[in-house]
N, C-alpha and C positions, 0 to 999 in steps of 0.2 A: 592643218594636218590631216591627211586622209585617215579615216577610221580603219581599224583592223578588220579583216574578213571575219564573218560570223564563226567560222570554224578554226580561226587561228588561235594557237596557244599564246597567252599573254607572256611577254618578256618577264623573266624572274630576275628582277633587280632588287637587291636588299634595300629596304627603307632606311635601315640603320646599320652602319658598319662600325665595329669597334676593333681598335688595333693596339697591340703591344709593340712598340717600336724598339725592337731588341737588336743589338749588335754594333752600335756606334763604336764602342771602345775597341772591340776586337777588329773592326775594319781599320781603325787607325793603327793598332799594334801590328797587324799584318804588313802594313806599310812603313813600319818603324817610325811612326809619328806620334806626338802626344794624343792622349785620349781626347782632349778637347777639340782636336781637328776633326776627329770622328763625330763628335756631337755637332760641330758646325755643318759637316756633310749631311748628318741626319736632319738638320733643319731644313735643307734644301729638298730632302725627300719628302718632308711634310708638305711643301708646296706642290710636289708631284701628286701626292695623294688627294689633296684638296682639288686640284685641277681635274683629276680623274673623276672624283665624286660629282663635281658640277656637271661635267660633260655627260656622264652616264645617268644622271638623274637620281643619284643616291641623295636622300633627303637629310640624313643625319650622320654625322661622323664623330666618334668619341676616341680620342687619342690619349693613351697612357704616357704622360710626359715625364712624371716624376713621382715615384711612389713614397708612401710613409717611410719605408724601409731605406730609401735612398739617402735619407739624411745621415745615415751611418757610414756613408763612403768617405773617402779621404777628404780632409777639410779643403784643400786646394782644388780638388775636383768639384766639389759642391759649390765653392765660391765662383769658379769658373762658369758652372752651369747656371747659377743665378744671374751672372752678368750677361750670359748668352740669352737667358729667358727675358731679361729686362729689355736687352737691345731688340729682341724679336718683337716684343710688345710695342716698342716705340717705332719700329720700322714697318711692321706688316699690317697693322690694324686699318690704316687708311685704305690700302688696297683691298683688304678683306671687305671692308665696308662698301667700297665701290662696286664689288662683285656680288653684293647682296648676302654676304655670310654673317650669321649671327654667331657671336663668340660668347661662350660661358665657361666658367671655371668651377670644377667640383674638387672638393678635398679641404683639408685643414688650413685654410689660407692664413690663419692667425700666426703660423710658423714662419711665414715669409716676412721680409722686411716691409716697413711702412711704404717705402717708395713702390715696391712691387705690388703690394695690395692696392695702392691708389691706381697704378696703371691697369690692374685687372678690372677694377670697378669702372674706370674711364672707358675701357675697351667694351665692356658689357653695356654700358650706358649708350655708347656711340652706335652700337650695332644691334640694339634690342628690337628694332622693328623689321629686320631683314628676315627673308624667308627662303632664299634660294638654297642655302645649306645651313643647317644647325651644327655648329662646330662646338663640341664640349671637349675642354682640356682638363684631364684628370691630373692635378698637380698637388703633391703632398697628400695623395689619396690612397686609401686602402679599403678594400671590400668589407673587412671585418669592422673597420671604423664606421663605414656607411651604414651597416646593419645596426651598430651600437648607437649611432646618433639618432637613427629613426626609433629605436626602442626607447631611448631616453625622452624623445619628444612626446611619445604616447604616455610614458610613465609619469611625466610631469602633469599631463592633463588628468590622469587618474588620481594622482596625489592632490590635485586642486579641486577634484570632485566634479569635473566637467565631462569626463568620459568614464563609462562603465567598463569593467575589465571584460565583461562578456561581449562587448562591442568590437573588441580587437580580433581581426581576422587577417588573412594574407593580403586582402585588397586595402585595408586601411594601413597596414604596415608598408606596403609598397607605395602609398601615397606620401609617405615621409622619407623615401629613399631619394638619393641623388638621380636625376634624370627621371623623375616620376612623370613628368609631363610629355615624355617621349615614349614611342613604342619600344619594346625591349629589342636589343640588337638581334638582327637576323643572322648576321655573319660576323665571326670573330677571326681576325688574322693575327698571327704571331710570326714575326721574322726572327732570324738568329739561330734556328735549329732546336730550341728547347720546346718540349711539348707539355706545357702546364700553363695555367692562367694566372699564377702568381699574385693572388689577392686582388685581382681586378674585377670589379662588377660581379661579385660572387652571387648576389641575389639575381641581378638582371640576366646573367648568362644561363639561366636554368635550362632553357630550350633553344639556345643559340647554336647554329652550325659552326663547328671549329675547323680552322684551316691553318696548317703550319707549314713553314718553309724554311730551308737551310739558308736562304738568302739573307744577308745582313741588311739592316735598315737602310743604310746609305746606297745600297745597290738597287733599291726599289725603282721600278719603272711601270709605265702603263701596262706593258706586256704581262708582267708578274701579277698585277691586280686583275687583269682581265682573265688570267688563268684561274684565279681564285673565284671570280664571279662565275666563270663557266662552270667550275666544279660545284659551286652553290646551286646553280640552275639545274643541275643534274640529280640533286638529291630530293628525296621525298620526305617532306617535313610532316610528322603525324601528331605531334603534341599529345601523345598517348592514345590517339584515336586509330582507327583502321584506315588503310589507304582509300577504301571505298567512301567512308565518311569525309575524308579530306577532299576527295574528288568533287564532292557535291558542294563544298564551301567555295565561295568567291570572295575572299577578303579584298577590300578596297580602302584600306586605312591609309590616311595620309598624315604627315606631320603638321600639327598646327602651329 
């Protein structure tokens, strides 16, 4: 591949993209179809997003598939979602593995059935050495839960006498969070029109660029994703510093 000219600005592609996939139910209702039809259409949009990330060189993708609060939805909808989730695990993992996608799950997986937990673990084992795209699926996940479990981990070490309270700082707490081995998301996308982060990656999104769209998740296409990336590329990310300081920095971090 030819090198960039010395005076060319580097392409600004987010290393890590985080997405709330909102609007499946409304998409179906507008068509007077059962909500589960919307979730099936949403599963196809996931493949669109994965294809786009691979093509554009995004290194990590985290998708909010099922929140801690979603367990409170009607029992028939939750049951249908679990069946859809299981079918996707059985159907998609071989193709993801073939394409070099590493699959991981974050969240309270103990709340899932044993069969689903086994499929999750099998998918993680099968794809663990892949490096083309790091796909993290947040399932039965909540940002508050994530912070609490990290705090419990450190508290247990303090109680055991293996960690001094004074040693606890932001860096140490961050090391116990979900996705600790990945860079923080650079860009957050939420479809469906709502402009909130809904208990998703509360710690990790501290300096993430946020992008919202009225489009419903099943309507996702490469053009919409490119619009989000173009907007991201136009922003100046200062992380509390000045623009001049940021201009001097040349970050070149990749996902291991």
